[in-house]
Every structure is written in C-alpha cells, then in structure tokens.
N, C-alpha and C positions, 0 to 999 in steps of 0.2 A: 246638558242643559241644567241638570240639578246641581252639578259641581262647579258651575261658573267657568272661569278661564283656566282652571287647573286641568280640566280634561283636554283642552285644546293644546296647552303647552307641553303636555306629557307625551313623549314618543310612544307609539303603539306597536312598533315592529319588534319581532323577536327573532331568534336564530332559526326557528322552523319556518317562519314567514320568509326569511331571506333564502333558505334552502329551497323552498317552493318556487320562489321567483327565479332562482338560479337554474333549476330544472326547466322551467318554462322558457327562460331565455335561451338555454342550450337547444331546446326543441325548435324554437323560432329561428335561431341562427342556422340550424340544420335544414329546416324547410326553405329558408332564404337561399342557402347554398344550392339546393336542388332547383329552386325556381330560377336561379340565375342562369341555368343552362337552357331552360325552355322558354322563358318569357321574352328575352331580347330577340331571338329568331322569329317568334310569332309576331311580335310588335313590328319588326322590320318587314315581314311578309305582308302584314295588314297595311302598313303605310305605303309600301311600294306598289303592291298589286291591287289592293282594294281601296286605295285612297278616295277615288271619286265616289265609291259607294259607301265608304265609311262615314262620311258626313251625314248621309241620309239614314244609315243604320243607327247612328247614335241618337238621332232625333226620333226615328220611327220605331225602333225596337228596344224595349226594356231588356230583352234577352241579351243584347250586345253589352249593355251596361252591367248586367249581372255577370257575364263572362269576364269582363274587365275587372270587376270586383273580386271574383274568385282568383284571378291570376295575381292580384296584388295583395291578397291576404297575408302571405308570409312576410312581406316587407313591412306591413303595418304591425304585425305581431312582434317583429324584432324591435321596432321603435317603441311600442307600448310597453313590452316587458323590460326593455333596457331602461326606460324611465322609472318603472316600478322597482326594479332592482336597485337603481341608484338611490331612490328615495328610502328604501328599506335599509340599505347600507349606511346612509347618512344618519338615519334614525338610531341605528345601533351604535354608530360612532358617537353620537350625542350621549346616549346612555352610558357608554364606557367612560366618556370624559367626565360625566357627572358623578359616577360612582367610583372613579379611580381604578385601582387594580383589582377590585372585587369582581367576582363572577356575576354576570347579570343573566338571570333566567326569568322569563315572564311567561 
C-alpha cells in the first residue's frame, strides 16, 4: 500500500519458496496415490450397499460429511499445491526473464 503498484507488479517467489511447494506437492501426490487405493472401494460400497441410507445420512449426520471431507483431503491438497507450485514457478520464470542470465536470489 505504501509502494503503490510497484509492490503488486513485483514477483514475490524465490527458490526456497519453490522448493517448499515442491516438497508439499510431492507429499500431496504421495497421499493421493495412497488414497486412490482406499477411497474408490469405500465409495463403491457406500453407493451400492448403503445408498438408501446415504441420502438420510448426508442430511442427518454431520459426521458423514466430516468423513467424506477427510477422505477427499489428499485430492484437494494435490490440486492446491499444484496450483501454488505453478504460480511460484511462473513468478521465478518472470524474474529470470527480467534479469537475463544473472542469478536471482531473494
């Protein structure tokens, strides 16, 4: 706010920021790979065997919604950290293009 538009136009990511996003993205992809083995069979069992009760369970029980949320956390993490990684990488790419071949450390 004090610097006007200069603070908005200036990229804020650095190499450590990108490294942190890379580690979190790898963790999220690992958790998503693990979740890919247990979430589809559980969803299939719920839809096939408990479908008549699942409509009432979604309306009546916040615990059901909480369990669905916990089951879908790895997938949401992978999406969120993938977007954050892409944003950091593009910010660093802009810094490198602006500064040419000089090393950029922030």
